[in-house]
LOTOR-343743 format. One line per field, with one value per atom (N, C-alpha, C): residue number from 1; residue in one letter; x, y, z. Coordinates in steps of 0.05 Angstrom, whole numbers, plus 5000, padded with zeros to 4 digits. Atoms other than C-alpha are relative to their C-alpha. Example, Ala and Ser with C-alpha at 12.3 -4.5 7.8 and 13.67 -1.06 7.14 Angstrom:
BEGIN
nr = (1|1|1|2|2|2) .
rest = (A|A|A|S|S|S) .
u = (5018|5246|5018|4984|5273|4985) .
v = (4976|4910|5024|4976|4979|5022) .
w = (5000|5156|5000|4999|5143|5014) .
END
This chain:
BEGIN
nr = (1|1|1|2|2|2|3|3|3|4|4|4|5|5|5|6|6|6|7|7|7|8|8|8|9|9|9|10|10|10|11|11|11|12|12|12|13|13|13|14|14|14|15|15|15|16|16|16|17|17|17|18|18|18|19|19|19|20|20|20|21|21|21|22|22|22|23|23|23|24|24|24|25|25|25|26|26|26|27|27|27|28|28|28|29|29|29|30|30|30|31|31|31|32|32|32|33|33|33|34|34|34|35|35|35|36|36|36|37|37|37|38|38|38|39|39|39|40|40|40|41|41|41|42|42|42|43|43|43|44|44|44|45|45|45|46|46|46|47|47|47|48|48|48|49|49|49|50|50|50|51|51|51|52|52|52|53|53|53|54|54|54|55|55|55|56|56|56|57|57|57|58|58|58|59|59|59|60|60|60|61|61|61|62|62|62|63|63|63|64|64|64|65|65|65|66|66|66|67|67|67|68|68|68|69|69|69|70|70|70|71|71|71|72|72|72|73|73|73|74|74|74|75|75|75|76|76|76|77|77|77|78|78|78|79|79|79|80|80|80|81|81|81|82|82|82|83|83|83|84|84|84|85|85|85|86|86|86|87|87|87|88|88|88|89|89|89|90|90|90|91|91|91|92|92|92|93|93|93|94|94|94|95|95|95|96|96|96|97|97|97|98|98|98|99|99|99|100|100|100|101|101|101|102|102|102|103|103|103) .
rest = (M|M|M|C|C|C|R|R|R|C|C|C|A|A|A|V|V|V|Q|Q|Q|A|A|A|T|T|T|I|I|I|F|F|F|R|R|R|N|N|N|K|K|K|T|T|T|P|P|P|T|T|T|V|V|V|D|D|D|A|A|A|L|L|L|E|E|E|C|C|C|C|C|C|D|D|D|L|L|L|C|C|C|N|N|N|P|P|P|R|R|R|L|L|L|F|F|F|D|D|D|C|C|C|T|T|T|R|R|R|P|P|P|S|S|S|K|K|K|P|P|P|I|I|I|A|A|A|A|A|A|T|T|T|R|R|R|Q|Q|Q|Q|Q|Q|A|A|A|A|A|A|K|K|K|K|K|K|G|G|G|L|L|L|P|P|P|A|A|A|D|D|D|S|S|S|V|V|V|R|R|R|E|E|E|S|S|S|L|L|L|Y|Y|Y|S|S|S|W|W|W|R|R|R|Q|Q|Q|A|A|A|I|I|I|K|K|K|K|K|K|E|E|E|K|K|K|Y|Y|Y|P|P|P|R|R|R|A|A|A|M|M|M|F|F|F|S|S|S|P|P|P|Q|Q|Q|A|A|A|I|I|I|L|L|L|D|D|D|D|D|D|E|E|E|T|T|T|C|C|C|E|E|E|Q|Q|Q|L|L|L|A|A|A|A|A|A|I|I|I|G|G|G|P|P|P|V|V|V|R|R|R|S|S|S|Q|Q|Q|E|E|E) .
u = (5003|4398|5003|5001|4385|5025|4977|4444|4993|5009|4405|4997|5003|4389|5027|4973|4462|5013|4988|4485|4986|5015|4431|5009|4991|4455|5029|4972|4529|5001|4999|4516|4979|5020|4462|4978|5022|4408|4974|5026|4334|4999|5003|4317|4984|5014|4297|4974|5026|4226|4997|5000|4239|4987|5013|4199|5021|4981|4234|5008|4993|4232|5021|4981|4276|5022|4981|4317|5029|4973|4380|5000|4998|4406|4995|5006|4396|4970|5030|4322|4988|5010|4313|5024|4976|4368|5000|5001|4343|5013|4987|4371|5030|4972|4441|5005|4997|4429|5003|4998|4424|5029|4972|4496|5021|4981|4527|5018|4982|4590|4997|5001|4593|5024|4977|4639|5024|4977|4710|5004|4995|4728|5029|4974|4785|5017|4981|4845|5011|4988|4872|5030|4971|4943|5014|4984|4996|5015|4985|5029|5030|4971|5101|5014|4984|5153|5013|4988|5178|5030|4972|5248|5014|4983|5302|5028|4973|5377|5007|4992|5408|5016|4985|5433|5024|4975|5506|5002|4998|5502|4983|5018|5443|5012|4988|5477|5023|4977|5541|4991|5010|5501|4989|5011|5466|5023|4977|5533|5013|4987|5562|4982|5018|5500|5002|4999|5502|5027|4973|5577|5000|5001|5565|4983|5017|5509|5014|4984|5553|5020|4979|5609|4988|5012|5563|4986|5017|5515|5011|4990|5552|5030|4972|5627|5015|4986|5647|4985|5016|5596|5016|4986|5620|4988|5012|5573|5009|4992|5587|4977|5021|5549|4978|5020|5513|4977|5022|5473|4979|5019|5441|4983|5013|5424|5016|4984|5444|5003|4994|5471|4976|5023|5409|4979|5019|5364|5011|4988|5413|4995|5004|5408|4970|5028|5332|4992|5006|5328|5012|4987|5377|4987|5012|5336|4971|5028|5269|4994|5005|5275|5014|4986|5295|4995|5001|5311|5007|4995|5306|5015|4985|5356|4985|5013|5330|5020|4981|5368|4986) .
v = (5018|5377|4971|5028|5302|4985|5016|5254|4980|5020|5202|5014|4986|5254|5007|4994|5275|4976|5025|5203|4991|5007|5190|5017|4982|5250|4992|5007|5229|4975|5026|5158|4997|4999|5178|4979|5018|5138|5016|4986|5154|5011|4989|5198|4981|5020|5152|5010|4993|5151|4988|5009|5140|5021|4982|5170|5017|4982|5230|4992|5009|5197|4978|5022|5140|5006|4994|5175|5002|4996|5203|5018|4983|5243|5030|4973|5308|5004|4998|5294|4995|5007|5266|4999|4999|5288|4979|5020|5237|4973|5024|5182|4999|4999|5206|4989|5011|5186|4970|5030|5113|4992|5007|5115|5015|4985|5159|4981|5018|5126|5002|5000|5107|5015|4987|5140|4981|5017|5114|4986|5016|5059|5007|4993|5080|4975|5023|5034|4998|5003|5005|5003|4996|5025|4977|5021|4974|5012|4991|4977|5001|4997|5001|4978|5021|4949|5012|4991|4954|5001|4996|4981|5003|4998|4975|5007|4996|4979|4979|5020|4946|4978|5023|4876|4997|5001|4873|4974|5026|4799|4999|4999|4810|5018|4981|4870|4987|5013|4831|4977|5021|4772|5011|4987|4818|5009|4991|4848|4976|5024|4778|4988|5011|4756|5015|4984|4814|4996|5004|4803|4973|5027|4728|5000|4998|4744|5014|4985|4794|4982|5017|4744|4977|5024|4686|5007|4994|4720|5021|4977|4782|5003|4998|4767|5022|4981|4813|5027|4975|4869|5023|4976|4940|5012|4989|4954|4986|5010|4943|4983|5015|4896|5018|4981|4958|5004|4997|4960|4978|5022|4893|5006|4993|4915|5022|4977|4984|5000|4999|5001|5008|4990|5038|4978|5022|4978|4979|5019|4932|5010|4989|4979|4996|5002|4979|4971|5029|4903|4990|5009|4894|5012|4987|4940|4991|5008|4905|4985|5015|4858|4974|5026|4789|4983|5017|4742|4972|5028|4667|4989|5012|4628|4976|5023|4575|4977|5023|4512|4974) .
w = (5022|4605|5011|4991|4614|4990|5007|4614|4978|5020|4574|4972|5026|4520|4988|5009|4516|4987|5010|4507|4974|5024|4456|4976|5021|4416|4991|5006|4421|4983|5013|4399|4978|5022|4348|5004|4994|4382|5002|4996|4389|5029|4974|4448|5017|4983|4506|5010|4989|4529|5028|4973|4602|5018|4981|4659|5014|4988|4689|5028|4973|4758|4999|5002|4732|4980|5022|4679|5009|4992|4710|5025|4976|4770|4994|5007|4732|4999|5001|4720|5027|4973|4790|5019|4983|4839|5023|4979|4891|4991|5010|4846|5007|4993|4863|5028|4973|4935|5000|5002|4912|4994|5008|4886|5017|4984|4939|5015|4986|4967|5031|4971|5040|5011|4987|5090|4999|5001|5085|5027|4976|5134|5010|4989|5180|5003|4998|5175|5028|4974|5239|4997|5001|5254|5012|4988|5266|5024|4976|5333|4993|5004|5332|5015|4987|5348|5025|4976|5418|4996|5004|5418|5027|4976|5470|4990|5007|5469|4978|5020|5407|5012|4990|5421|4982|5015|5400|4984|5014|5382|4975|5023|5336|4978|5019|5303|4986|5012|5292|4981|5017|5264|4974|5025|5214|4983|5016|5193|4987|5011|5183|4978|5020|5145|4974|5024|5096|4986|5011|5086|4985|5013|5071|4975|5023|5023|4977|5020|4987|4987|5011|4979|4984|5013|4960|4974|5023|4911|4981|5016|4887|5004|4994|4892|4984|5017|4835|4998|5001|4847|5012|4991|4858|5025|4976|4916|5025|4974|4989|5013|4986|5037|5011|4989|5064|4980|5019|4999|5003|4995|5018|5025|4975|5089|5013|4990|5113|5030|4971|5182|5016|4985|5204|5004|4998|5189|5019|4981|5226|5029|4973|5287|5008|4993|5284|5006|4995|5278|5026|4975|5335|5025|4977|5380|5004|4997|5370|5025|4975|5428|5000|4998|5449|4975|5024|5392|5008|4995|5397|4976|5022|5356|4990|5011|5309|4999|4999|5328|4996) .
END
């Protein structure tokens, strides 16, 4: 059954007088090739951050930072500073590599 005829019936329109070569993909399956999607483009992967031994000074700075943020922004909150930045994330950040201080 033709797609155009079905839609004409549903919307109570006159049956279209279109050539079967231009009507729809059911009347002319080659029309579907015009709308066929292309192959998906492969996404490039990000390179993993280089990890080494965790830098103690960076880890301690992160611990101090989260403690300061907790005291400054959430002094009466019931959660601990680890809720702002957990220990595992501190370890990962400290292991990324050399860190230059912003002075």
